[in-house]
C-alpha positions, 0 to 999 in steps of 0.5 A: 271117426266121430259119430255124425253131428245132429241138427233139428230143423223145423220146416213150416210150409203153407200146407204142413210143417215138419221136424227133420233131423239132419245127420252130418257125417263129414262131407255127407248129410242124411235127413230123416223126418221125425214129426209131420203135422198139418198147417191149416188156416182157420177163418173166424169172423174177422178173417183168416188166421194161422193157428200159431199156438197149435203150430208151437205145440206140434214143434214141441212134439217135435222136440220130444220125438227127436229126443225120443229117437235120437237121444239128448246129443242135439247140436242145434235147432233152427226154424224156417217158414214162409214170409210177410206174416207176423205177430204182435207181442204186448209189453208183458210178452203175450201174443196179441191175437192170432196172426193173419194169413197172407191170403186174407182179403182185408188187404184187397185194394190197399196197394192204391191206398199206400201209393197215395201216401207214399209213391210206388217208385219211392217204396221201391227205391227204399225197399227194393221189393216186389209189390204185393198186397200180402207184404207186412208193410201193407197189412201193417197199413191196414191195421193202422187205417183201421186204428187197430187197438192190437197195433196200439198195444203191441211192443214188438212185431215178430214175423212168424219164424221170429215168433217161434224163435222167441217162444223157444228162447225168450229173446225177440229178434228178427233174422235178416232174410225174413225181415227183408220179405216184409217191405219194411227194410232197406237192403242198401242200409241194412236196417229197417226202413223207419221213415217209410213206416212213419209215412205210413202211420205205422208205429216203429218202435215195434221193430226188433233188432236184426240178425245175420243168418247163421246167428246162434240166438239163445239156448232152448228155455230150461222149461222147454228142454226139460219138457222135451227130455233135452239139454238147453240146445242152441237155437240158431237162426239159419235163413229163417225165410224158407226160401232163403234156406232153400237157395243156400241148398242150391247145388250150383258151381257157377254164378250164371245159374237161375234157381227155382224154389218150387212148392206152393209158391215158386221163387225164381231169381238169381243171387247177387252181391248187392240190391238191384234197384232201378227203374227197369227192376221197378217196371218188371217188379222183382224183389231183392230179399236177403240171403245168406253171407250177405247175398241178395236173392233177386228173384220173382214171387210166382204163384207156383203150385198153388193152383194145383193144390187148390184144385185138389183141395176143391175136388176133395171137398166134393168128395174125390180124392186125387193124389198129386202123382194121379193128377200129373199122370192125367194131365200128361195125356192132355194136348200141351198148350191148349189152355193158358192162364197167368198164374199170378192173376189176382183172381187166383190169390184167395182159397176157394173154387180154383177149377172154376177160376181157371175156367173163367180165366180162359173164357174171358181172355177168348179161349175155350173152357178146359172141359175136364179135370186133367185139362184144368191141371194140364193148363195150370202146369203148362202156364207155370212153365211159361210163367218160368220163361216169362221170368227168366227172360226178364232176368236176362234183360236186367242182368244183360246175360244168359242164364244157364242152367236152372236149378230147380229145388224143393218139393215141386220137383217131384212133378217131373212133367213140370220139370220137363216142361220147364227145360222145353219152354225155356230152352235151358237145362234144368237141374232138379234137386234136392227135394228137401232143399229147405230143410237141408239149407237150414241144417247146413246153416246151423252147421256153419253157425257152429263152425263145422262147415266153413263156407257156403261153397263147402255147404253146397258140396256137401249137397252135391255129395248127399242127394240125387240130382236129375237133369232134363234136357230141352225137347221140341214142341211144335206148339210152343211158339204160338203158346208163348205168343198167347201167353205174352198177350195174357200176361201183358194185358 
């Protein structure tokens, strides 16, 4: 028997980044973290930015740690990150400024401006993407309106994983799953929506060529390989959007399941063979993002555990460190569904004093104010579970069928209270796992790129063989019906 194949995945999320080695031994996969680093935005005079150079430096440290621990026989490496944010590259190949963070406030109010240029329905017809002010299209529009000298000097726009792949290889390209998050891409034509960007006065010569998930981009640049103590291993584009990789690792066997990739954001949806773009999908604001093997991730972006994370950060700034496990424990003892918010309310988008914002939302919607930290956290978790039901019912209305079970993957499934609440509120069985779905999908798509795995079904069998799955069955709650009516009113106001 040959030794396990070794693949390196760089998985960058909103809070941290990791270098993870995957040991693929036939039908099983073992993951081992080799390097972890913080991913903290930096606020300067012009707004909130990602520290792209620091992230790249830490990824180089990840290459070195991998070589030192696992040797030089690495089969390939791939990176995945969050969507929508981008860098601009000048004609000499240099970085033009630090990439903005999607939570920067400069795009406040931009949707109204965009719709005066191109009607909302027309934008959706061309792109099939959920409307959020953070989308690349509106970030670029803002730069065009401001006559940004950076946009004027740009030769290429690279979304975040594309930027790192460029620095790894010297090749400027974009990968399908990440390109579709931009709302600059036509999923029917499988091409950039050039005429739409022209209507927004956004230069279109900056758009790079697009490759499919599971493409080998190029070898690691010689100087980087020497610095890391590695050969020039292939750099592979898995699904470079983190949700695209996570969905590839959903251990489903049928077609009528729903997935929730749960972390800072919760991405809830289904896999389709073609985009679903119609008036009802527009009305319900669903998104058609690229998946692996030509699939479409038809989903809704939900604020996820962002509210909980920001509460924790705020209390830490006040001098009280509370672990996520501790927060969940105290929330478990609170009365359920007593306080509710819409997790996707615009007031929750930016970083800041999230506990006060949650309290303010409750008060202005005619509820009592959550009196304790435990009540605030319980409010956030109850509300998130109810939002899952809200999205599930919209999905079933659009697809005209019952969807069952719900597959929850990602770091958020470590919150067992949220998993059980999801089962209770939706009335569906919840299958939770794997926790490391994004890194898993990243590595399995690398293996597919190199011919070590033949198809997605085989990759998902590897997931089922390799990671524990926990099943949550729906329970009953006498307060649920009233909570659901209140929540619907909150979301529809």
